[in-house]
N, C-alpha and C positions, 0 to 999 in steps of 0.2 A: 392295603395301602400302608406304606412305611413312612413315618415322619422323621425327618432329620432336623434338629434345631441346634446342632453343633457339629464339629468335625467328628465323623463316626465311620465305622465299618459294619458291613452286613454279612451275614452268613451266606454261603453259596460260593460260586466261582467269580463273583464280581465284588470288589471292595470299592466303596464310595467315600469320597473325602471332599470337604469344601470348607471355606472360611465364612463364618457368620458376620464378619466385618469386612466391607469392601473399601480398600484404600483409595485415597483421592486419585482420580483419573483411571482407575482400574475397572475392569468389567467383572460382573458376577460369574462364577464358574462352578462346575462340578468335575472333579477328578475321578476317573474310573480306572482301576487296576484289575485286569483279568488274570485269573490263576492259570488259564489255558489260552493257547493261541486263538485269536478271534478273526474270522473272515470278514465280518461286518458288524459295526456297532452303530445303532441309530438312537439318537437322543432327541426327544421332542419336549420343548419347554413351553408351558402355558401360564399366562398371567391374566387376571381379570382385566378386561378392557383392551387387550392387546392381541395381535395376531400371533399364532403359535410360531415358535422358532424351531426349525428342524435341522439337525446336524448329523451327517453320516460320515464315518471314518472306517477305512478298510485295512485289512492285513495288520492287525495289532499283535505285537509280540506278548507272550506270557510274562507276567511279572513287571511289565512296564506301564507306568501311569500315563493316561491320556487325558488331556484337559479339554473340556467342552465349555465354551463361553457363549454368552448371549448379551444383548444390548444393555448398556448402562442406562438406567432410567431411575432417577432418584424417587420417582413417584411409585415405583414398584419395589416392594420389599418382601414379597412372598410369591413363590411359583410352585407349580406342580410339574413334575418331570416323569416322563415315560421313557424308560431305557430298555432297549431290546438288543441283546447280543446273540449273534449267530456264530458259533464256534467253528473251528476248522473241520471238525468231525461231523458237522451238520446239526448238532444239538443246539438248543436255544435256552436262554435265561431272560426272563422278563421281570422288571421291577417298576413299581410306581412309588415316587418319593415326593414329599412336600418339604421345601426348603424355606426357611425364614432368615433374613439377613438385614443388615443396616449399612449405611454408607458412612465412611469416614470414621474418625476417632470419636470417642465418647464426648458429647457436647456438654459444655458447662458455660455459665455466664458469670463473670466477675463484676459485681456491682460496687466494689470497694472504692473505685475511682470514677463512678458514673457521673457524667456531667450533662446538664440540660442547657440548651441555648434557646431561650424563649423568643428571641427575635427571629432566629432561623427556624424555630419549631422543630428542633432535632434533639435527640438523646444519643449520647455516645457511651457505649459499653464495650467491654473486652470479652471475646469468646475464644474457645479453644479449638474450634474447627471451622472449616469453610461454611458460611451461611448462604443458603439459597434465597430464602424469603422470610419475612416476619408477618405475623398477624397482629394488628394493633387495634385494641378496643379502647375508646376514650370515654371516661365517665365524668359527669359534672356534679353539681350540688345534689345532695340526697342520693348520690350514686345513680343518677339517671344516665342511661346510655346515650351518648351524643353522636358517636361515629364508630363504624367498624369497617376495616379494610385489610387487604393483604398487599404487601409491598415487596417487590424484588430487591434483594440486597447484593448478592454475589460478591461477598467480601469476607475476609477472615482467613485463617485465625488472626487474632489481634483485635484492634479497635474496629467496630462497625458503627455506622451512623443510622439511627432509626428515626424516620420522620413521622410527624403527626400533623393533623389539620386542626383548625380552630384556634382561638386565642388562648394563651396560657392562663388568662384570668378565668376562663370558662372550663378548661380541661383540668380537673382536679386530680385525676388518677389515670395512668396508662397501664393497661393489662396487655403484656407483650408475650407472644409465643414465637420463639426462634426455631427455624427449621434448617437442619443440616443433613441432607440426604434423608435417611430413615430415622434420624435422631431428632429430638426436639427438647427444648427447655423453656420454661415459662417463668416470668417474674412480673412484679408491678413496680412502678416508679411514679412519683408525683413531681411534675414540673410546675405545679401550681404556685403562683406568687401573686399577692394582692396587697396594694397600698390601702391603708386605712385613712380616709379623709378625716381631718381634725383641725381644731383651732390650736395653734401652738401655745404652749405654756410660756409665759413671760417670767424670766428670772431677773432678780436685781443684779446690778452690775457686779461681775466677778463672783457671783454666788450660785449655789446649786440647790438651795432649800426651796421647796415649793410653797408659795404663799397661799394662804387660805382663799384669797380671792380668785386664784387660778384653778382651784379644785373642781369647779363645775365643768371645766373643759375636759378634765380627766374622767369625770363621771360620765360624760357623754361618750367618750371613747370606750369606756367600760361597757356601756350598753351596746355599742357597735360590735364589740368583740363577742358579746353574748349571741348576737345575731349570726356572726361568722361561725361560731361553734355549733349553732343550731343547723346551719346549712351544710357544713363541711366536717364537723367533728366525728361523724360516724363513718366518713369515707377515708380520711387520713388523720394522722396525729398532728394537730395544729400546733405550730410553734410561733411565738411572737418575737420579732426582732425590732429593737429600738435603737435608732442611730442618732447620736447627738452631734450637732454641727455648730460652728461659730462663724462670725465674719472674719475679716483679715486684720482687724485692729489688735495690736498687742503681739506678744511673742508666740510663735507657732507652737513650741513645745508646751507652753502654758495653756494655750487654747485646746490642745489635745487632752490635757488632764481635766480642764474645766468641762469640756463637752462629754467626757467619759463620766464625770461625776453627775452631770445633769441627766444623762441617759439612764444611769443607775438609779437616780432619785425617782424618775418617772416609773421605771420598772418596779421599784420598791413600793411606790404608792399603789399601783395596780394590784400587786400581790397582796398588799395589806388590806385592800378593799374587795377581795373576793375572787380575783382572777387566779385560778389554780393550775393553769396549763404552763408548759415550759416557756420561760422568758430568757432571751439573750439580749445583750446590749453591747454597744461599741461607741467610742468617742472618735469621730473623724476630724474634730477640730476644724481647721480651715481647708482641709484637703478634699472636701466634697461640697462645693459651692452650688447653691441653687441659681445664683446670678453671679457669673464670673466677674471678679473685680481685681484691681491691682492691690498691692499690699497697703495696709493701713486704712482701708475704706470701711466706714461705718455703714453697713448695708443690712437693714433689719430682716430682709427675707432670708439672709444666710444664717441668722440666729434662730435655728429651728431644730426640731426633732422629727424624724421620719418613723412612722409605725408601719411595719410590714408583717404579713403572716404568710406562712408556707409550711409544707411538710419537711422542706430542706432549706438551707441557707439561700438567700437571694441568688438566683442563677445567672449565668452569663447571658447578656442581652437585656437584663433588667434595668441597667443603668446604675446599679449599686456596685461600688468597688468591692472586689473580693478581699475579705479580711477574716481574721480569726475572731469569732464572736465569743463573748464571755457569758457563761450561764449565770443567772441570778441565784 
């Protein structure tokens, strides 16, 4: 038995040639060039789990390549071939070959602009080849497996949308395998996003210093963060995001600066009291109101800070505006 794993020629009166990469829409094939005139050429293609394909061609000229094709099936990437040539003078040449090939161009996944939509429960990534389907495994706290499924995609190259099930608060990590013909690529991504319930720190008017009387609230938050790290810290790199917000009283630009200073003060307190994981902060001012109001309204619920954790910045569908977060 002769194995071919790339374009090649064999000794004898028959030369064999094929491509190990099948282009989109094309069929796999074997090209045979006889050195002498052929009365009959029979090629039988066998693949595991499929009926054999038999092709017979007659009256083949010497030195002219003849192409033998079989069905395109992206689940089949290796075949055994029996070729039998009967030459014009009555002599015969018989060869057995094994071919391995893949479909489409080399597959790769670009995660540099990957985005998760936690409301729609989808992940968008860019791929370099047409994708047939993806395998998605969802993991939760302590990396417990929550769900495993295969999903048809039939899209690409370019952006593809990968769905998952369950709530983003429960799905900490997605392990995704992308299949494009005989090629595949794997990656992991975390859509996980979690709000940390807390009592808001109260600041004096127009001030960002944390009063000693407010520190027990932050101490309680610190304990909650330790619980988060215990559940999720071995699954994903946990990042803390602190968002400062104000009501609509006063100048908007001034409120932006004030809310930024207050978010940074909270981040600094947590860092100074033992929280050693990455912290990011941002001042939203009056641009992210918990209770929408008109301008100049003294609304206590809007004078707040949100504490959020995730492996990535708060994703689309989380309700958090997309911003550039500042690392502490």
